[in-house]
N, C-alpha and C positions, 0 to 999 in steps of 0.2 A: 519907740515910735515904729509903727508897722511900715514895712516896705510896700509900695504900690506898684503893680505891673499893669500897664494898659493892655488891651486885647491883642494888638499887633505883637507885643513883646512876649506875652505868655503863650500865644499860639505858635510863635516861632520856636520857643524853647520846647514846647510839647512836641512839635514836629521833629526837631533834632533828636529828642529823646526816643521817640518812637522808631525812627530810622536806625538809631544805634542799637536799641534792644532787639529789634526784629531780626537782626543778624544772628542773635543767640536763640531766640524763641522759635523762629520758623523751622530750622532743621529739626529741632526736638519734636515739634508738632507733626511734621511730616513723618518722622520715624514712628511716632505714637499712632498715627493713623494707619500705618502698615504693620503694627504690632512688632516693630523692630526695636532691639535694645542696643545701646552703646555703652560699653563698660566704663568710659570716662565721662562723656558729655551728659549722660542722664543723671549722674549722681546728685548734682545740686538741686534738680527738680524733685528727686525722690526723697532725699535726706532732709531738705528744708521745706517749709510749708508754703513758701511763696509761689504762686502759680505763674505761668507765662503771662496770663492776662493781667495779673496784679503787677508784675514787673513792668509791663508795657504802659500801664496807666500812669499818666503824668500828674504830679501834685507838687506845688511850689514849696511846701514845708511850712513850719510854724512861723507866725508873725508876718505873713505876706497876704496882702489883699489884692485880689484880681478884679479888674474892672472891665466893663463892656458887656458883651453877650455871654453871660456866665450861667445861663439857665441849666446847661448840662451838668454843672457841678451839684445840682440839687440831688442827683442820683448817686453821688460819690459819698461813700461812707465816711463819716467824720467831718463833713463839710456843712456849712450853713450858707444860704444864699439870701441876700436882702436886696431886692431890686436888681441893680446892675453891679452889685458887689458880691464876691464870694471869698470865703476864707475857711481855714480849719476852725471848727467850732471852739470858741474860747473856753467853754465849759469842759471840753475834753481833757484839758490839762489837769483839772482837779480830779476828774473821774479816774484818770490813769496815772495819777501822781506816784502811787506806790510802785507800779511797774516801772515807770521811768526812773525812779530813784534807785531801784534795785539794779537795773541795767547800767545806770551810770556808775554805781558802786563797783560792779563787776569789771566794767571797762577800765575804771581808774585803778583798781587793784591789779589788774593784769598789766596795765601800763607802768605801774610803779616798780615792777620787778625786773631784775636783769634777765636777759634772754638766755635760756639754757639750750645750747645747741648740741648736736651730736647724738640725737636719738636715732638718726638714719632711717626714719620711716619704718622702724621695725614693728610698729603696731599692725601694719598690713600683713606682715609675716606671721605675727602672733595670732591673727584671725584665721589662719589656715593650718596652723601647727597641728600635725598628727590627725588631720581630717581625711576622711575618705573622699575620693574624687567626686562622688555624687553629692557631697555636702558643701562643695565650694560655692561661695556667693556668686562668683563670676564663672559659672560652670561651662560657659562657651569659650573661655580663654584658658589655654594650657599654662601650667607652671613652668617658668623659665628654666629652673634647675631640677624639675621633677619633684616628687613628694619627698624623697629621701634627702635630696640636696637642700630643699627648703627647710626641712626640719633641722638639718645640720647647721644652717645659718643661725636659726633661732638659738640653738644649743651652744653656739660658740660666741654669742654676744650677750652683753649686759643690756637688758631691756628696762627702760626708765620712763614709761609713758605717764604723763601727768594729767591727761585729758579723759574725763569720765566717759564721754560719748565715744571715744575710741576704745578705751579699756573694757567697757562692758561687752564688746564684741569679741574679746579674746576667747579662744577655745578653753575648755576646762583645764587642759594640760598646760596651756601657756600662761594663764592668769597668775599662778603662783610664782612664775619666773619674773614677774614685774617687780621692780624694787619699791613701787608705791601701790597703794590701794585706794585710788581716787573714787569718791562717791559723788552722787548728785548734790548732796548737802554741803560738801566741803569744797565745791568748785571755787568759791570766793578765795580760798586759801591756796588752791593749787594751780589755777590758770596762770600761764606765763607766756610772754610774747614771742619766745622762740618756737613754740609748738605750732606745727602746720595746721592742726585743727583749730586752735585758738585764733590763728590768722584767718582761716576760712570763716570762722564764726563771726567775724566783723560784719559779714553779710547778713548773718542771722539777726544780729542785734539791730542792724540798719533797717531791715524790713519789719521787725517787731515794733520799732519806733514809728513806723509810718502811721498816719500821714504827717507826723511832725517832721520827719526826715524829707528833704527835697528828693524828688525822684532821681535826679542826676547823681546824688550821693549814694543812693541805694544801688544804682547801676555801676558806679565806680567800685563799690564793695563786691558786687557780683562779678565784675570783670577780674578783679584780683583773685577771688575765690576760685574762679574757673582756671586761672593759670596755676594756682596752688594745687588744685586737684589733679592737673596733668602731671606735675612733679610727683605728687603722692602716688599715682599709679605707675609712673615710669620707674620709681624706686621700689615698687612693690614686687612680690614674687611672680607676678603674672607676666607672660610673654605677650606683649602687645604689638609686636612687629607687624602682624597682619593688619593692624589698625593704623599703622603709620607712626608709631611711637618707638623711639630708640630707648633702651633701658638705661637707667642710672644704676649701675651695678654696685650697690652699697656693700656687697661682700668683699669688694676690693678697695685698696687705698685711694685710687683715683676716683672711684665712685663715691666714696665717703667725702672726699674733698669737694667734688661737684655738688653733692647734696648740701653740705654746710654753706657753700657760697650762695646757692639759691635760697636756702633757708634764711640766711642773714639779709639778703635783698628783700625777700618777701616780708620779713619782720619789720624792716624800715618803712616799707609802703603801708603795711597794716597799722603801724604806729601812727602814721599821719592821718589815716582814715579814722582810727579809733579816737584820735584827738578831736576830729570834727564831730563825731557822734557825741562825745562828752559835751562839746559846746552846744549841740542841739538840746541835750538833756538840761543843761544849765539854763538855757533860755526858757524852756518849757516850765521848769521848776522855779523860775524867777530868781535864779542865782547869778545871772549875768545881765 
């Protein structure tokens, strides 16, 4: 049975969501208007396809009927409006069933595996290994240990990146040093819940499932991904002290311990969100 929200309730939820998300979107939009770049904060907007406008848009999720003055939802993609009622189009579930099933299978496969910790964020180091300074992705940020020191860290560690979207950015000299050869086609076999990128990707799957996903859940996933990205860059070879970030020096024993502790905490939080997304998929597919 569908949940019904009257106008006072859904407008209050929409306002709370907008206020929460504006704290993330407004600084990015101000920087963009001035053609300024931020090496940490801009990543989620550039790497993932969800725009600030899309993140701010409120939607109740699958199986919820909104009542009252719902005329504005006629312009929302994926919604149908019938008089004073609005909801996600029931036909959308069938049209997108293959996509929803694939996302559910990936989330469940990732969830089923034990977390492999101890990669120490070396994917970011492998992305700059033996690169000339002018070829660095964040060329406005210096390397904390310099080029030679960065290369030495890569050469003195075992790299075991399981995430295709990280591995594909390894430099040609770094790629053969990885113990795995992840590809796009075998991600169903490789994704594991200890991986920082797999934890961030909970946000990707949340927004790809919209409008089936409640907007608040998408925002929860974005908030977690934002925190993970900060760790990702603090543990990277870049010196972000001028941007207000202290390093997690993964080349040291204390830095490794700090990284694993955060990695484990993020993994627990990502697991809870992943389970909520699986539940959304089950409802859309009629499995729950």
